[in-house]
C-alpha positions in Angstrom: -29.2 -1.6 29.7 -27.0 -4.2 31.3 -23.9 -5.2 29.3 -24.1 -8.8 28.0 -21.7 -11.2 29.7 -18.6 -12.1 27.9 -19.7 -15.6 26.8 -23.0 -14.2 25.4 -21.1 -11.4 23.7 -18.6 -13.9 22.1 -21.4 -16.1 21.0 -23.1 -13.2 19.4 -19.9 -12.1 17.7 -19.0 -15.5 16.3 -22.5 -16.8 15.4 -23.8 -13.6 13.7 -20.6 -12.0 12.4 -18.1 -14.8 12.1 -18.4 -14.9 8.3 -17.9 -11.1 8.0 -14.8 -11.3 10.2 -13.4 -14.1 8.0 -14.2 -12.1 4.9 -12.4 -9.1 6.4 -9.5 -11.3 7.4 -9.3 -12.7 3.9 -9.2 -9.2 2.3 -6.5 -8.2 4.8 -4.4 -11.3 4.0 -4.9 -10.7 0.2 -3.9 -7.0 0.4 -0.8 -7.9 2.5 0.3 -10.7 0.2 -0.1 -8.8 -3.0 1.4 -5.7 -1.5 4.4 -7.5 0.0 5.2 -9.4 -3.2 4.8 -6.2 -5.3 6.9 -4.2 -2.9 9.6 -6.9 -2.9 9.8 -7.0 -6.7 9.8 -3.3 -7.1 12.2 -2.9 -4.2 14.6 -5.3 -5.8 14.5 -3.3 -9.0 15.0 0.0 -7.1 17.9 -1.5 -5.1 19.6 -2.6 -8.3 19.2 0.8 -9.8 20.7 2.4 -6.6 23.9 0.5 -7.2 23.8 0.8 -11.0 26.8 2.4 -12.7 24.2 4.5 -14.7 23.9 7.8 -12.9 20.3 8.7 -14.0 19.1 5.4 -12.7 20.7 6.0 -9.4 19.2 9.4 -9.1 15.7 8.3 -10.2 15.6 5.4 -7.8 17.0 7.4 -4.9 14.4 10.1 -5.5 11.6 7.5 -5.6 12.8 5.9 -2.4 13.2 9.2 -0.5 9.7 10.4 -1.6 7.7 7.3 -0.7 9.7 6.4 2.4 8.7 9.8 3.8 5.0 10.0 2.7 2.5 8.6 5.1 0.4 5.8 3.6 -2.7 7.4 4.9 -2.0 10.6 3.0 -1.0 8.7 -0.1 -4.3 6.7 0.0 -6.4 9.8 0.2 -4.5 11.5 -2.7 -4.6 8.5 -5.0 -8.1 7.2 -4.2 -9.9 10.6 -4.2 -7.4 13.0 -5.9 -6.3 11.1 -9.0 -9.8 10.5 -10.4 -10.3 14.3 -10.4 -7.2 14.5 -12.7 -8.7 11.9 -15.0 -6.8 8.9 -13.6 -9.0 6.3 -12.0 -7.4 3.0 -11.0 -10.4 1.8 -9.0 -10.4 1.5 -5.2 -8.6 -1.9 -5.1 -6.0 -0.9 -7.6 -5.3 2.4 -5.9 -4.9 0.7 -2.5 -2.6 -1.9 -3.8 -0.5 0.7 -5.7 -0.1 2.8 -2.6 0.9 -0.2 -0.5 3.4 -1.3 -3.1 5.0 2.1 -3.6 5.5 2.8 0.1 6.6 -0.8 0.9 9.0 -0.9 -2.0 10.8 2.2 -0.7 11.6 0.3 2.5 12.2 -2.9 0.7 14.8 -1.2 -1.6 16.8 0.1 1.4 16.6 -3.3 3.1 17.8 -5.1 0.0 20.5 -2.5 -0.6 21.8 -3.1 2.9 22.0 -6.8 2.1 23.8 -6.1 -1.1 26.4 -4.0 0.6 27.1 -6.9 2.9 28.2 -9.1 0.0 32.0 -9.0 -0.3 33.6 -7.1 -3.2 35.5 -10.3 -4.0 32.3 -12.1 -4.8 31.4 -9.4 -7.3 34.8 -9.4 -8.9 34.7 -13.2 -9.2 31.5 -12.9 -11.0 32.8 -10.3 -13.4 36.0 -12.4 -14.0 34.0 -15.3 -15.4 32.3 -13.0 -17.9 29.0 -12.1 -16.1 27.5 -8.8 -17.0 26.4 -6.3 -14.3 22.9 -7.8 -14.5 24.2 -11.3 -14.3 26.3 -10.5 -11.3 23.4 -9.0 -9.5 21.0 -11.8 -10.4 23.3 -14.8 -9.8 25.8 -13.6 -7.3 24.7 -10.6 -5.2 20.9 -10.9 -4.7 20.9 -14.6 -3.7 23.5 -13.8 -1.0 21.9 -10.5 0.0 18.5 -12.1 0.6 20.0 -14.5 3.2 21.1 -11.5 5.3 17.9 -9.6 5.2 15.2 -12.2 5.9 14.6 -10.7 9.4 14.1 -7.2 8.1 11.9 -8.4 5.3 9.7 -10.3 7.8 9.4 -7.0 9.7 8.4 -5.3 6.4 5.8 -8.0 5.8 4.3 -7.4 9.3 4.4 -3.6 8.7 2.4 -4.0 5.5 0.0 -6.3 7.3 -0.7 -3.7 10.0 -0.7 -0.8 7.5 -3.4 -2.6 5.4 -5.8 -1.5 8.2 -5.6 2.0 6.7 -7.5 0.6 3.6 -10.6 0.9 5.7 -10.3 4.7 5.5 -11.1 4.6 1.8 -13.9 2.1 2.2 -12.1 -1.3 1.8 -13.8 -3.8 4.1 -10.6 -5.2 5.6 -10.5 -6.7 9.1 -10.3 -3.5 11.2 -13.1 -1.8 9.3 -15.3 -4.9 9.6 -14.6 -5.1 13.4 -15.5 -1.4 13.7 -18.8 -1.8 11.8 -19.7 -4.9 13.9 -19.0 -3.0 17.1 -21.2 -0.1 15.9 -24.1 -2.5 15.4 -23.8 -4.6 18.6 -21.9 -2.3 21.0 -19.7 -5.3 22.1 -17.0 -3.0 23.5 -13.4 -4.1 23.2 -14.3 -7.8 22.4 -14.6 -7.3 18.7 -11.2 -5.6 18.5 -9.6 -8.1 20.7 -10.7 -10.9 18.3 -9.3 -8.8 15.4 -6.1 -8.2 17.3 -5.7 -12.0 17.9 -6.1 -12.5 14.1 -3.4 -9.9 13.3 -1.1 -11.4 16.0 -1.6 -14.9 14.7 -0.5 -13.9 11.2 2.4 -11.8 12.5 3.7 -14.6 14.7 3.3 -17.1 11.9 5.4 -14.8 9.6 8.0 -14.5 12.3 8.2 -18.2 12.8 8.6 -18.8 9.0 11.3 -16.1 8.9 13.2 -17.7 11.8 13.0 -21.1 10.1 14.3 -19.6 6.8 17.2 -17.9 8.5 18.2 -21.1 10.2 17.9 -23.1 7.0 19.8 -20.6 4.8 22.5 -20.2 7.5 23.2 -23.9 7.2 23.3 -23.8 3.5 25.8 -20.9 3.3 
C-alpha cells in the first residue's frame, strides 16, 4: 500500500495519539524530575561521606559510588524489577524504576559534587572551623553552597542524562515517551515520524534545562 503523505501522517499522529504522547511525556518528565532530585540529595550525602573524617563512611560511600557508577541502568532495572520479587522484595514497578534511576544517578552526582567541594579553598573550611562550626556545619553552610556554584553545568548534564536514560523504563513496561512512540508506530506504521516527534520533545526539555543552567551559572557568578 502507498505510504501516507507527511501531512496526513502527522494529522493521524496528533489527532489520534496526541493524548497518549502527552501522557508518555508527562511520565518521562515525572521520572526525570523525581529521579534527579533523589539522585542529587543522595549524591550530596555520598559526597559528604566521601570527605568525612570517619573512615567507614568514606569506604562505604566509595564502594556505593564505584558499584552503581559501573552498573548499566538497563541491567539494574531487570535485576530489581524482575529479580528482587523472587527474593521476596517487591517495590512495585514504579518504585523499582525510581530506585534504580536514583541509585545510578546519585553515583555520578556524588562525584560531581565532590569535584565542586574540592574546588573550595582550604582557607574557607578553616575559617568555618575557626568560628566554631562543626564538620556538618562547615559542609552545609560553607562548602556545599560554594561547590554547587561550580558544578551547575555538570549537574545539568546529569539531568539530561537521567532524562534520556528514563527511556529504558519502557523495557520493564513503564509507558514513558519512547515506549508510547514505539507502540503507536507499531499500530500505524508511520515510520520515523513518531520518533521524530518524540525526539523533538526530548530535545525541547534538554535545551530548556541547558538554558536554565546557563542562566543560573550567570546569576551565581555575579553573586560570588
